C-alpha positions as CSV (number, residue, x, y, z in Angstrom):
1,X,-8.8,-21.1,0.8
2,X,-5.3,-21.0,-1.1
3,X,-4.3,-17.9,-2.1
4,X,-1.9,-19.8,-4.8
5,X,-3.1,-23.6,-5.1
6,X,-0.8,-25.7,-6.6
7,X,-3.3,-27.9,-8.1
8,X,-3.6,-27.8,-11.9
9,X,-7.6,-27.8,-11.5
10,X,-9.8,-25.4,-9.5
11,X,-10.7,-27.0,-6.0
12,X,-13.5,-26.3,-3.6
13,X,-12.1,-23.1,-1.7
14,X,-9.6,-21.9,-4.0
15,X,-9.8,-18.0,-5.1
16,X,-10.8,-17.8,-8.6
17,X,-11.0,-15.2,-11.4
18,X,-13.8,-15.2,-14.4
19,X,-12.3,-13.1,-17.1
20,X,-15.2,-12.5,-19.9
21,X,-15.6,-10.3,-22.8
22,X,-13.4,-6.9,-22.9
23,X,-11.6,-8.2,-20.3
24,X,-14.2,-7.8,-17.7
25,X,-13.5,-9.9,-15.0
26,X,-14.7,-11.1,-11.1
27,X,-12.8,-12.5,-8.4
28,X,-15.0,-15.2,-6.3
29,X,-14.0,-18.0,-3.7
30,X,-15.4,-21.3,-5.3
31,X,-18.1,-22.9,-2.5
32,X,-19.7,-26.5,-3.4
33,X,-23.0,-25.5,-3.8
34,X,-23.0,-21.7,-4.4
35,X,-23.5,-19.9,-7.5
36,X,-22.0,-16.6,-9.1
37,X,-24.5,-14.3,-10.7
38,X,-23.6,-11.4,-13.1
39,X,-25.5,-9.5,-16.0
40,X,-23.6,-12.1,-18.0
41,X,-25.4,-14.9,-16.7
42,X,-25.1,-17.2,-13.8
43,X,-22.2,-20.0,-13.1
44,X,-22.7,-22.7,-10.8
45,X,-19.5,-23.3,-8.7
46,X,-19.8,-27.2,-8.9
47,X,-19.7,-26.5,-12.8
48,X,-16.5,-24.6,-12.3
49,X,-14.7,-27.3,-9.6
50,X,-12.9,-29.7,-10.8
51,X,-12.0,-27.7,-14.2
52,X,-8.3,-27.4,-15.2
53,X,-7.2,-23.6,-14.7
54,X,-7.4,-21.8,-17.9
55,X,-10.4,-23.8,-19.3
56,X,-13.1,-21.8,-21.0
57,X,-16.7,-21.8,-19.3
58,X,-19.6,-20.7,-20.0
59,X,-23.0,-18.9,-18.3
60,X,-26.3,-20.4,-18.2
61,X,-26.9,-17.7,-21.4
62,X,-23.8,-18.3,-23.3
63,X,-21.5,-15.5,-22.1
64,X,-17.8,-17.1,-22.1
65,X,-15.5,-16.8,-19.5
66,X,-11.9,-18.1,-18.6
67,X,-11.4,-19.7,-15.5
68,X,-8.1,-18.4,-13.9
69,X,-6.2,-18.3,-10.7
70,X,-5.9,-14.4,-9.7
71,X,-2.2,-13.4,-9.3
72,X,-1.5,-11.3,-6.5
73,X,-1.5,-8.1,-8.3
74,X,-5.0,-9.0,-9.5
75,X,-6.0,-9.5,-6.0
76,X,-4.6,-6.1,-4.6
77,X,-6.0,-4.1,-7.5
78,X,-9.5,-5.3,-6.9
79,X,-9.2,-5.0,-3.2
80,X,-12.4,-3.5,-1.4
81,X,-11.3,-0.3,0.0
82,X,-11.8,3.4,1.5
83,X,-8.5,4.6,1.0
84,X,-5.9,5.1,-1.9
85,X,-3.8,1.5,-2.1
86,X,-0.5,1.2,-3.4
87,X,0.0,-0.2,-7.1
88,X,1.5,-3.2,-8.0
89,X,4.6,-1.6,-9.8
90,X,5.6,0.0,-6.1
91,X,4.8,-2.9,-4.3
92,X,7.2,-5.3,-6.4
93,X,9.6,-3.2,-6.1
94,X,9.3,-2.5,-2.6
95,X,9.4,-6.2,-1.6
96,X,12.7,-6.5,-3.7
97,X,14.4,-3.4,-2.4
98,X,13.5,-4.3,1.1
99,X,14.5,-7.8,0.8
100,X,11.1,-9.2,2.2
101,X,11.4,-13.2,2.2
102,X,10.0,-16.2,4.0
103,X,10.5,-15.9,7.8
104,X,11.1,-12.7,8.4
105,X,9.3,-10.0,10.6
106,X,7.9,-6.8,8.9
107,X,6.3,-4.1,10.3
108,X,4.2,-1.6,8.5
109,X,2.5,1.7,9.9
110,X,-0.8,2.7,7.9
111,X,-2.5,-0.2,7.4
112,X,-5.1,1.6,5.1
113,X,-7.5,-1.3,3.0
114,X,-4.5,-3.9,3.3
115,X,-2.7,-3.8,-0.1
116,X,0.8,-3.4,1.2
117,X,-0.1,-5.7,4.5
118,X,-1.3,-8.7,1.8
119,X,1.7,-8.5,-0.3
120,X,3.9,-8.2,2.7
121,X,2.1,-11.4,4.3
122,X,2.2,-13.6,1.1
123,X,6.1,-12.6,0.7
124,X,7.1,-13.6,4.4
125,X,5.2,-17.1,4.3
126,X,3.3,-18.9,6.9
127,X,6.4,-18.8,9.5
128,X,6.8,-14.7,9.1
129,X,5.2,-12.5,10.6
130,X,3.5,-9.0,9.9
131,X,2.7,-6.5,12.2
132,X,0.5,-3.9,11.2
133,X,-0.5,-0.5,12.8
134,X,-3.6,1.8,12.2
135,X,-5.3,4.3,14.1
136,X,-8.4,4.3,12.4
137,X,-10.5,1.1,13.6
138,X,-13.2,1.6,10.9
139,X,-10.0,1.2,8.2
140,X,-8.4,-1.4,10.2
141,X,-11.7,-3.5,10.4
142,X,-11.9,-3.7,6.4
143,X,-8.2,-4.5,6.3
144,X,-8.9,-7.5,8.3
145,X,-11.5,-8.5,6.1
146,X,-9.4,-8.0,3.1
147,X,-6.8,-10.5,4.6
148,X,-9.2,-12.9,5.6
149,X,-10.6,-13.3,2.5
150,X,-6.8,-14.4,0.8
151,X,-6.5,-16.5,4.0
152,X,-3.5,-14.4,4.9
153,X,-5.0,-13.0,8.3
154,X,-2.9,-15.7,10.5
155,X,0.4,-14.1,9.8
156,X,-0.5,-10.6,10.5
157,X,-0.8,-8.9,13.8
158,X,-3.0,-5.9,13.4
159,X,-2.7,-2.9,16.2
160,X,-4.5,-0.4,17.0
161,X,-2.7,2.4,18.1
162,X,-1.4,6.1,17.4
163,X,2.5,5.4,16.2
164,X,3.5,8.5,18.1
165,X,3.6,6.8,21.1
166,X,5.8,4.1,19.7
167,X,6.0,0.5,18.8
168,X,6.0,-2.8,20.9
169,X,8.2,-4.6,18.6
170,X,12.1,-4.6,18.3
171,X,14.5,-6.2,15.7
172,X,12.2,-5.9,13.0
173,X,13.8,-6.8,9.5
174,X,11.9,-4.0,7.5
175,X,9.5,-1.2,8.4
176,X,7.1,0.1,5.5
177,X,5.8,3.8,6.9
178,X,3.0,4.6,5.0
179,X,1.9,8.0,6.9
180,X,1.7,11.4,5.5
181,X,4.3,12.4,8.0
182,X,6.8,10.1,8.2
183,X,9.3,12.5,9.4
184,X,7.6,12.5,12.8
185,X,8.1,8.9,13.3
186,X,12.1,8.2,12.2
187,X,13.2,7.5,15.7
188,X,10.4,5.2,17.0
189,X,10.8,3.5,13.8
190,X,14.6,3.3,14.5
191,X,13.6,1.6,17.9
192,X,11.8,-1.0,16.3
193,X,14.3,-2.2,13.5
194,X,17.3,-4.4,14.1
195,X,20.8,-2.9,13.1
196,X,20.8,-2.7,9.5
197,X,17.3,-3.1,9.1
198,X,15.6,-1.3,6.0
199,X,13.0,1.4,5.9
200,X,10.8,2.7,3.0
201,X,8.3,5.2,2.9
202,X,5.8,6.1,0.2
203,X,5.1,10.3,-0.4
204,X,3.2,11.8,-2.9
205,X,5.1,15.5,-2.9
206,X,8.4,16.9,-2.9
207,X,7.7,18.8,0.4
208,X,6.8,15.8,2.2
209,X,10.1,14.0,0.8
210,X,12.5,17.0,1.8
211,X,11.6,17.0,5.4
212,X,11.6,13.1,5.6
213,X,15.1,13.3,4.2
214,X,16.0,15.6,7.1
215,X,14.9,13.7,9.8
216,X,16.6,10.4,8.3
217,X,20.0,12.2,8.5
218,X,18.7,13.4,12.3
219,X,18.0,9.8,13.4
220,X,21.0,8.1,11.9
221,X,19.7,6.3,8.8
222,X,21.9,6.1,5.6
223,X,22.2,4.6,2.5
224,X,19.2,7.1,1.4
225,X,17.6,6.6,-1.9
226,X,14.6,8.5,-3.3
227,X,13.1,7.1,-6.8
228,X,10.0,6.9,-8.5
229,X,8.3,4.2,-10.7
230,X,6.4,4.8,-14.5
231,X,5.0,2.1,-16.0
232,X,4.0,2.1,-19.8
233,X,2.2,-0.9,-21.2
234,X,2.6,-1.6,-25.2
235,X,-0.6,-3.2,-27.4
236,X,0.7,-6.3,-28.2
237,X,0.0,-6.8,-31.7
238,X,2.7,-7.9,-33.7
239,X,2.0,-5.7,-36.6
240,X,1.3,-2.5,-34.8
241,X,3.2,-2.6,-31.5
242,X,2.9,0.9,-29.9
243,X,2.2,2.4,-26.4
244,X,-1.3,2.1,-24.9
245,X,-2.9,5.8,-24.5
246,X,-2.8,5.5,-20.7
247,X,-0.1,4.9,-18.4
248,X,0.6,4.4,-14.6
249,X,2.9,7.6,-14.0
250,X,3.5,9.4,-10.7
251,X,1.6,7.4,-7.7
252,X,4.7,8.6,-5.5
253,X,8.1,9.0,-4.3
254,X,9.6,6.1,-2.6
255,X,12.5,6.6,-0.3
256,X,14.5,3.7,1.1
257,X,17.2,3.8,4.1
258,X,18.6,1.8,6.3
259,X,19.5,2.0,10.2
260,X,23.3,2.1,10.6
261,X,25.5,2.6,13.8
262,X,28.1,5.0,13.7
263,X,31.7,4.5,14.9
264,X,33.9,6.8,16.6
265,X,37.0,5.4,14.9
266,X,38.3,7.9,12.6
267,X,39.0,5.0,10.0
268,X,35.4,4.8,9.1
269,X,35.0,8.5,8.4
270,X,35.5,8.4,4.7
271,X,32.5,5.3,4.6
272,X,30.4,7.6,6.8
273,X,30.4,10.3,4.3
274,X,29.7,8.2,1.3
275,X,26.3,7.0,3.3
276,X,25.3,10.6,3.7
277,X,26.2,10.8,7.3
278,X,29.3,13.3,7.8
279,X,28.4,16.6,9.5
280,X,24.8,15.8,10.3
281,X,24.2,18.9,12.4
282,X,25.6,21.0,9.7
283,X,23.2,20.0,7.4
284,X,20.1,19.9,8.8
């Protein structure tokens, strides 16, 4: 199965998206001989395989659909879940800010339903590795099923453990820490990251952010940034462009930081202060 097939036509084993009236959409894996049943009629997979992407197709009762390749955002948004997922607006910014790319080793704690795991596995490519820790077996099982459906499970090592015990890995390029109390685990994360490695946390409240900032100072993280992303769509009508009635507002605060190695050389003091690491004990 291919998440992003390079062919211009739909092939057996591809993930496909059917988009119908009022933007009702369905994601399915094309399989020769199978059929897709919906309240808008039945479509035979054999009638879809071989069709160019973007083609309009019809169910047995004449309901129209467009046959499209689902985007990564489509897959994440429609992910079967038992936990809150990350939104594409946050995921994209996290990937770019952490510099996630092919061949890297990236760690995650708090697998959840696997939305961020999916994005990380997609970004690191077949030569990279994602190591994802989760404490709840039923949650981890669902994430594993989601990654398997997308053909990305071979890029992920799923580990079932309370992260208070620490991590097996060292020298990770980046770490996404998605737990309610990241301030309790910054020392464990530091030990798992390579020097200069990236850390990101996602938190919903100011109180959690405050405690995490204090912990980051204590455990020698610097270049700390806190932000949130607000996404507003506009109606794409040339004669009446205006904001849509809804927007994706606060989904959480993003905290970014990097592991640094402090120097005793007095010439580095000014840079240390700019990085936010001066007089650590006094500020905590």
